[in-house]
N, C-alpha and C positions, 0 to 999 in steps of 0.2 A: 222277253215277255213284256207286253205293254202293261202300263199301270192301270189297275181297275179301281176306281174310287169306291171306298167303302160305303155301306148303307147309310152311315151318318155323315158322309162328306158334306161340308158346308155348315155343319153345326159347330158353334164355338162355345167352349166350356171353360170357365174360369174356375180353377181348382185351388181353393185356399186350405184344403185339408192336408192332414199329415198323419203319420203312423201307418195304419193299415186299412180300416174300413173305407174311408174316403178315397185314398189312392187306389185301392182295389177296384172300387166303383168306377173311377175315372179312367183307369187303364182299360176296362171293358169298353168304354165309350171310345177311347183313343184307338184301340185295336180295330174298331169298325169304322174308322175314318173321321171321327170328330177331331177338330183342332182343340187340344187340351193345353191350356196355359197353366202350368203349376207355379203358383206364387208362394215363395218361401220367405220366412223372416231372415234377417241378416245372418243368424247363426245356423240356418238351414233346418230342414226336417230332422227331428232328433234321431230318426232311424238311420240316418247317414253314419251314426256312431255305434249302432247296435251290432257290433261284431266281437270276435271274429266269426266267420272269415270276412276279409276285405277284398275288394277289387280296387287296387290302388289305395286311395284314402277313403273310399266309400264302402260302407258295409254291404254285404250281399243282401241283407234284409231289405234295404232301400231299393236295390236293383230289381228285386222281384216284382215290384208293383208300380213302377214309374216309367216304363218304356213308352215310346211314341208321344212324349210330352215335350213341350217347350218349357224351359226353366227360367224363371225370372225372380228377382228379389225385390220385395217392398217391406218397409218398416211401417206397418199400419198404425203404430202408436204415434206416427208423425202426420200432421194434417196434410202436408204436401203429398205424401204417398197415398193417403186416403183419396185425395183428389185424382191421382193417377189411376187408382182402382176404379173409381166412378167413371172416369173417361173410358176405361177398358170395357166396363159393363155396358156402355152405349151400344157396342156391337156384339154383345154376348147373348146367347140363348139360355145358358144354364150357369148357375153359380152353385158350387158345392163347397161346404165348409163344415168343420167340426170343432169350432171354437167352444170354449166354456160358455154356456148359455149366459147371455147378458153382455158379452164382450162386444159384439157388433153394435148393440144398442148404445153402449157406453161411448163408442166411437162415432155415433151418429149414423150408423149403417144398418139399422134394424130393418127388417123386411116390411112390416106394416107402416112404419113412420116414414121411411126413406126410399127403400128399394122398389116396393110395389108401385107407389105413385109415380116415381121417376122412370121406372122401366116396366111398364105394364105387361110386356110379353115375356119377362124374365121368369124362368123356373128356378126357384131357390130351394136347394136341397140341403137340409141340415141333418147331420149325423151326430147323435149324442148318446149318452149312457141311458138316460131315463126320461127324456123330454123336459119341458120347461116347468111343469107344475106337478101337483100331487105329492104324496108323502116323501118321495125320493127325487122330486123335480129339481133339475139344475145341478144335481150332484155328479161328480166325475164317475165314469164307468170304464172298467177295464175288463178285457175278455175273461180272465180267470175268475175275477171276483163275481162277474155276472154268471158264469157257469156255476159257481157255488150257490149264489142266491136263487137261481131259477130252477134248481133241481137237476141240472145236467150232470153235475158231479155225483149226485146221489144215485144215479142209475149206471154209472160207469165205474167198473172195477170188478175184481174177482169175488165170487161167492164167499161171503163171510169176511171179506177184506174191507179196507177203508175206501171211502169215496176217492175217485181219481179225476183230475182234470183231463179232458180230451186232449190228445197229444198234438193237435193242430189248433190254432186259434179260430175254431169253427164259428164262434159268435161274431167276431169281427168280420170274417169272410162272408157269412150269410147276411150280415147287416149291409155290407157293400153290395152284394147281389141284389138285395131288396131295394137299396137306394137307386141302383141303376134301373131296376124295373119300374120304380116309382117315377123316375125322371122320364122314362119312355112313355108311361101312361099319361103324365102331364103334358108332354109334347104332343101326343096324339090328340088329347082333348083340346089343346091350343089350336090345332088345325081347324077345329069347329068354332071355338069361341073367340079366337084371336087373343086370348089372355093367358098369361102365365099363372102360376100358383105356387104355394108353399108346399114342399114335400118333406116329410120327416121319416127317418128310419132310425130307431133306437136299438141299442144292444139288448135292453131288457125285453122289449116286445119280440125281437127276432129270436132270442134264446127260447122264450116260451113257445114260439111258433114251430120249433123243430123238435118238440118233445114227443112226437108221435113214434110208437103207439102208446107210450107210457101214460100220456095225459088222457087219452080217450079210454084206456083201460081203467084208469082211476075214476073217471066220470061214471063209468058203468059198473064198477065193482066197489068203489069206496076204499080200496086197499092200496097202501103205499107200495110202489114197485120195489123189488129187491134186486140187488146187484147180481148179475148172472154171468160175469166174465164175458166170454165170447158167445155164449148161448143166447138165442132169441127167446124173449119171454112168451111168445105165442106159438112158435113153430119148432118141431122136432123131426128129424135131426137137422139142426141149423147151428153149427158150432165148428170150432177148430178141432181136428183130430190128428193124432200121431199115426204115422205110417212106418214102413221100413226105412225111410230116409226123411225127405222133406215133409214137414207138417202141411196139411191141407185144410182149407175151409170148405165145408159142405153145406149147401143151402137147399134142402129138399122142401119144396113148397106145396106138393100135392101127392096123392096116392100113386099116380102114374109114375112120377119121378122116383118115389120110394121103390116101386116094383122094378124099375130099370136099374136102380142102384143094387138091389139084391141080385138081379140077374148078372150084372157085370162082375160082381165080386163072388159069384157062384155061392150064394147063400139063400137058396129057395126056402129054407126053414124059417128065415126071418120074415119073408113075404107072407108065409102061411101062418105065422104066429098071431093068435087072436089079440095079444097085447099091443100089436103094432098095426092093427087093421086100418086105423085112420089117425089123423093128426091129434085129435083129442086123446086117444088112447096112447099114442106114442109119447105125448107130452106127460102123461101120467106115469110112464115107465122110462123116463129119460136115462137114468143111471144104467139100467140093465141093457138098454139098446146101445148106449155108448160103449159099454164093455164088449158087447157082441161084435159091434162094427170094428172097433180097434183090434180085436183079435184077428179079424179077417184082413184088415188093412196092413198088418205087420208084414205080410208076405209081399206087399207091393212097394215099388218105388213111388214116392208121393207125386212127383211131377208127371210120371206116366199115368198114374191112376187119375189124377185131376184131368189130364188131357183126354183120356178115354171116356170119363164120365161126362164132361161137358160136350163132347162130340156125340154122345148118346142122349143129350137133352137134359142132363142133370147138372144144375149150376154148381161148379166146383172150381177151385183154383189152388195152386201152391201158395204158401205164405212166403212172399219174397221180401227182401230188403229193398230200400229205395234205389240203390245202384242197379240192382237187377231189374227193377220195374222200369227205370229210365232207359235201360239197355234192351228192353224186350222188343222183339221184332214188330209187335203190333203198335208199340209206341211210335216207332219210325213210320210204319204204314199210315197211321193216323196223323202224321206230321205234328206231333205234340211237343216236339222240341224246337226251339228257336235259337238261332245264333245271328248276331248283328255285329258288324265291325263298329267299334266305338270311335266316332269321328274325333271326339275331344281327347281321346286317349290312344294314340297310335300304338299298334301292336297288341292291344287288348281286344277281346271279343266278349260281347254280352251273351250270356246263355240264360235261357228261361223256358218256362212252360207256355205253350201256345194257347190260344183261345179255344175253349171247348165248344164254342158256338159256331156251327158250320152253316154258312149260307151258300146256296148254289151259285147265284149270279154275282154276289158282292161279298166275297169272303173277307175275313180279317186279313190285315196286312201288318207287316212288322218293319217299320220305316226308320226308326231311330232308337238308339240305346238310351237308357235313362240319362237325363241331362246332368252335367256338372252344376254345382250351385251357382245360380244366376247366369248360366251360360247364354241364355237368349234374352237377357234384359234389354239390351239395346235394340234387338230385332223387334221385340214386343212393343216397346214404348217409343221406338223411333231412334234413328242414329243421332238425332240432335238432342237426345235426353241429357240432362245434367250429368256430367261424368261421375259426380259423387254418388249417383244412384245406380250406376252401371257396374257390373262385376264381370 
């Protein structure tokens, strides 16, 4: 199969970010053809140590968000390495960083004073906890703390139970997604103006942005949302249910779906019950409806029931573990698993989740495993680079 350049082929991205939001953003760009140069400090991105599990000496956490990148090392506290960075930015389209705010300015690399005048076409994307100013400006932000601060934890958990952190670092991930989107918006505008600009994506803003429907419910009711476990605050039945075997998640969004559900489980009396005539009434009688449904579901195998319902147009799925989800035939059909031979680590194979962004003519490609620390320093800065700066 011949190589198909990605949609971002020819774009050069200098990635100074570490941990999750920034690397997740730049992996999106790299998967779609951008040349991403990941610059790490001499001790490396700290997530290289965030294990177990480890792939050799590198934690799986790092491996998950750093494929398709060239890896180089610079010590930006040193003037000579700051000059090397500036030389690299001469040919770059995008700079992504998540330093503590004020760090680049202290090094003489601030956007307004240095980068924008010297590189007018550069798109500079900064990922931070709270932005540079305001009551929380320049303070450090971490996913779980932002979940707590912005109300995400308050709506997550069992009815009557304590607030819970969402089980994946959703704030970091959505901040990375918004950073990638912001970069593409800025690049699109650059096509017209010829000028780069500053792009900002903060954990705080992004966490607030994903509070739907709780935020809009609050705007229109003035009432604090209550934790409802797996149940939806606005829709019924929309919850996890027990069956004769595997639990299922049922998501009935309209009256037609409810009628189909009742037909499939041979419960016409529920479809005819005035208490369940529409979503508003079903929501008022959640407990009774749940008991009636689970009494019917007890005779069913959960996986069979879920498959029958979804094929009849009722959104439903068995509640699977991660291993089962990754082994699902549709995961394979959608090509959502990636394996790459690790060139720097013979005998080892990189495994990861593929890009969910599917382009018809210029699909994502998976060209290289995550780099070893400083693996491409000489390649990035030239073979004649001072050996003391190559790793």
